[in-house]
C-alpha positions in Angstrom: -32.1 17.0 12.4 -31.0 15.3 15.6 -31.7 11.7 15.0 -31.1 10.4 18.2 -33.7 7.5 18.2 -32.2 4.6 16.1 -34.6 3.1 13.7 -33.9 0.1 11.9 -36.6 0.1 9.0 -35.4 -2.0 6.0 -34.4 -0.2 2.8 -34.0 -1.4 -0.8 -30.8 -1.0 -2.1 -30.2 -0.3 -5.9 -26.7 -1.3 -7.3 -25.6 -0.5 -11.2 -22.9 -3.4 -12.3 -20.8 -4.4 -15.4 -18.3 -6.9 -14.9 -18.0 -5.6 -11.5 -16.4 -8.9 -9.6 -12.7 -7.1 -8.9 -11.0 -7.9 -5.6 -13.2 -5.5 -3.5 -16.6 -6.7 -4.7 -17.0 -9.2 -2.0 -16.1 -6.5 0.5 -19.0 -4.2 -0.8 -21.5 -7.1 -0.8 -20.4 -8.4 2.5 -21.0 -5.0 4.3 -24.2 -4.5 2.9 -25.2 -7.9 4.0 -24.1 -7.1 7.7 -24.7 -3.8 8.2 -27.8 -2.6 6.4 -31.1 -4.2 6.9 -31.9 -4.5 3.3 -35.4 -5.1 2.0 -34.6 -6.0 -1.2 -31.1 -5.6 -3.3 -32.1 -4.5 -6.8 -29.2 -4.7 -9.4 -29.4 -3.5 -12.9 -27.1 -5.4 -14.7 -25.2 -4.5 -17.9 -24.7 -8.5 -19.4 -21.8 -9.0 -16.9 -19.6 -11.9 -18.2 -17.2 -12.2 -15.3 -19.0 -13.7 -12.7 -20.7 -10.6 -11.1 -24.0 -12.2 -10.6 -22.8 -15.6 -9.2 -20.8 -13.3 -6.4 -24.1 -11.3 -5.8 -26.3 -14.3 -5.8 -23.9 -16.1 -3.1 -24.6 -12.9 -0.4 -28.0 -12.3 -1.7 -30.0 -15.2 -3.2 -33.3 -13.4 -3.5 -31.8 -10.4 -5.4 -33.5 -8.8 -7.9 -31.6 -9.1 -10.9 -32.5 -6.8 -14.2 -30.4 -6.9 -17.0 -29.9 -4.3 -19.5 -27.6 -2.2 -21.5 -29.0 1.3 -20.2 -26.6 3.6 -19.4 -25.7 4.6 -15.8 -28.3 7.2 -15.4 -31.1 5.0 -16.6 -29.7 2.2 -15.0 -30.7 3.9 -11.7 -34.1 4.9 -12.9 -34.9 1.2 -13.5 -33.6 0.3 -10.3 -35.8 3.1 -8.7 -38.8 2.0 -10.6 -38.3 -1.7 -8.9 -38.1 -0.2 -5.5 -40.7 -0.6 -2.8 -39.5 1.1 0.4 -40.1 5.0 1.3 -36.2 5.5 1.7 -33.8 3.8 -1.0 -30.1 3.5 -0.7 -27.6 3.8 -3.8 -24.5 1.9 -3.4 -22.4 1.4 -5.9 -20.4 -1.7 -6.6 -17.0 -0.1 -5.6 -18.1 1.5 -2.4 -17.7 -0.2 0.9 -20.2 1.1 3.3 -19.3 1.7 7.1 -20.8 0.2 10.2 -22.6 3.9 11.0 -23.2 4.5 7.3 -27.3 2.9 7.7 -28.0 4.5 10.9 -26.4 7.9 10.6 -28.1 8.4 7.2 -31.6 6.8 7.8 -32.0 8.6 11.0 -31.1 12.0 9.3 -33.4 11.5 6.4 -36.3 10.0 8.5 -36.1 13.1 11.1 -37.7 15.6 8.4 -39.6 14.8 5.2 -38.0 17.9 3.6 -34.7 16.0 2.8 -34.9 14.4 -0.6 -31.2 13.3 -0.7 -28.4 12.6 1.9 -25.1 11.3 1.1 -21.5 11.0 3.2 -18.1 11.8 2.2 -16.5 8.4 0.8 -12.7 8.0 2.0 -10.6 8.7 5.0 -10.8 11.6 7.6 -11.1 14.9 6.1 -11.3 18.2 8.3 -14.4 20.1 7.6 -15.6 23.0 9.6 -19.3 22.4 8.9 -20.9 19.0 10.1 -22.9 18.9 6.5 -23.8 21.7 3.8 -26.8 22.1 1.6 -26.6 21.4 -2.4 -27.9 24.5 -4.0 -30.0 24.8 -7.5 -27.8 25.8 -10.2 -29.3 29.0 -10.6 -28.8 29.8 -7.1 -24.8 29.3 -7.0 -22.6 32.4 -7.5 -19.6 32.5 -9.5 -17.3 32.5 -6.4 -19.0 29.2 -5.3 -18.0 28.0 -8.5 -14.3 29.0 -8.1 -14.1 27.6 -4.4 -16.5 25.3 -3.8 -16.8 24.0 -7.4 -18.8 21.0 -8.1 -20.0 20.0 -4.6 -22.1 22.9 -4.4 -24.5 21.9 -7.1 -23.5 18.4 -7.9 -24.7 15.7 -5.0 -23.4 12.3 -5.0 -25.5 8.9 -5.7 -22.3 6.4 -4.8 -23.2 5.9 -1.4 -26.8 7.8 -0.9 -30.2 7.4 0.3 -33.0 9.2 -1.2 -36.6 9.8 -0.4 -38.8 7.9 -2.9 -41.1 10.5 -3.5 -38.6 13.0 -4.4 -37.0 10.8 -7.0 -39.7 8.4 -8.6 -40.9 10.5 -11.4 -37.1 11.4 -12.1 -36.7 10.9 -16.1 -33.2 11.6 -17.3 -32.5 11.5 -21.1 -31.4 8.5 -22.5 -28.2 9.7 -24.0 -27.1 10.8 -20.3 -23.9 8.9 -19.6 -22.3 10.9 -17.1 -23.1 13.6 -14.5 -26.4 11.7 -13.9 -25.8 12.4 -10.1 -26.0 16.4 -11.1 -29.0 15.8 -13.2 -30.9 13.9 -10.2 -30.0 16.6 -7.5 -31.0 19.2 -9.3 -34.3 17.4 -10.1 -34.6 16.9 -6.5 -34.0 20.3 -5.5 -36.6 21.7 -8.2 -39.0 19.6 -6.4 -38.3 21.5 -3.0 -36.5 19.0 -1.1 -33.4 19.4 0.3 -29.8 17.5 -0.7 -27.3 17.5 2.0 -23.8 16.4 2.2 -22.9 15.0 5.0 -19.0 16.0 6.0 -18.5 12.6 7.8 -16.3 9.9 6.2 -19.1 6.8 6.2 -17.8 4.9 3.3 -14.8 3.9 1.2 -14.8 4.8 -2.5 -12.2 1.7 -3.6 -10.9 2.7 -6.8 -9.5 6.3 -5.3 -6.9 4.3 -3.4 -4.9 3.2 -6.9 -5.6 5.9 -9.1 -2.8 6.6 -11.2 -2.4 9.8 -13.3 -4.1 8.4 -16.8 -7.1 7.2 -15.1 -7.7 10.5 -12.8 -7.4 12.4 -16.3 -9.9 9.9 -17.9 -12.0 10.5 -15.2 -11.7 14.1 -15.2 -12.4 14.1 -19.0 -15.5 11.9 -18.5 -16.5 14.3 -15.8 -15.9 17.5 -18.1 -17.8 15.8 -21.0 -20.5 15.3 -18.1 -20.5 19.1 -17.4 -20.9 19.9 -21.2 -23.9 17.7 -21.8 -25.7 18.3 -18.6 -24.9 22.6 -19.2 -23.9 22.4 -15.7 -21.0 25.2 -16.3 -20.6 27.7 -19.1 -17.2 27.3 -20.6 -16.2 30.5 -18.8 -17.3 28.9 -15.5 -15.5 26.0 -15.8 -12.3 27.8 -16.4 -12.8 30.0 -13.3 -13.5 26.5 -11.7 -10.2 25.2 -12.6 -8.4 28.3 -11.7 -9.8 28.0 -8.4 -8.9 24.2 -8.1 -5.5 24.9 -9.2 -5.0 27.8 -6.5 -6.6 25.6 -3.7 -4.2 22.6 -4.9 -0.9 24.7 -4.7 -1.6 26.1 -1.4 0.8 24.8 1.5 -1.0 22.0 3.6 -3.0 20.7 1.0 -1.3 17.6 0.7 -3.7 15.5 3.3 -6.5 16.6 1.6 -5.2 15.7 -1.8 -4.0 12.0 -0.6 -7.7 11.7 0.9 -8.9 12.3 -2.7 -6.6 9.8 -4.1 -4.0 12.0 -5.3 -0.2 11.3 -4.7 1.2 14.5 -4.8 0.0 18.2 -5.8 1.4 18.0 -9.5 -0.4 15.0 -10.2 -3.7 17.0 -9.0 -3.0 19.8 -10.9 -2.2 17.8 -14.1 -5.4 15.7 -14.0 -7.2 19.2 -13.7 -6.7 19.1 -17.7 -9.0 16.2 -18.2 -12.0 18.7 -17.7 -11.1 20.8 -20.5 -10.3 17.9 -22.8 -13.9 16.1 -21.9 -15.5 19.6 -22.4 -14.2 20.0 -25.5 -14.5 16.7 -27.2 -17.5 15.0 -25.0 -18.3 12.2 -27.4 -14.7 10.8 -27.1 -15.2 10.5 -23.4 -19.0 9.7 -22.9 -18.6 6.1 -22.5 -20.6 3.5 -20.3 -19.4 3.8 -17.0 -21.3 0.4 -16.0 
């Protein structure tokens, strides 16, 4: 996976939207317009009424717009069905890709037909001992990995991601899946025999993480907890082990820079936010709200 020769093939980009016209949205579109060779921008919009589509058309007049009340998983699937290119990009409406996002990921996924999904870190610099990590099938993950690697070992990401068309075109998520669609898609790709790779290099910026407060963080972890239960990603005992592992790691000296990277102001806020997982797992119906 050297990816030394630079390719510039055009790719289709799938973007779910729903009242996405926030202050950073123009930066998201500007980056795609200027840094990614786009064949077609495919927008699956949940009937936005805040000018989202007008902003999109100002940057991409020929964008493919599909309006649907579908949940996040189905919105991604709809976008994939409209895509034409062999490599397809997911870029969410709150993620700003860097200058190197396209070149780095495209060269790697093009270098091996075994790669079905590849995605980078989204944020500022974060030290890692490995340049990349392989996401595993759920059944291949040990309890130790659940405790100290947690969701990163099984979940995958879809917010600034490239996927291989052959690996995803037959994905059919449940219509009721409102959370953890990235886990569902990742496990589908792995079951087909493809690799899912996390690049430990910050090649995109997830804008909301910069301004997250405790209430928002708890709501997000509760949404994740609801997704964990509905997809059966973890048993209750595994979730407890995972939260214990997260708590221990969060309290370790020297963790502050890592937590700041993820949007937490301090270690106390991080530990408090973990409660959301239990809340969402216990009452998933309350937190399984549309995220688009």
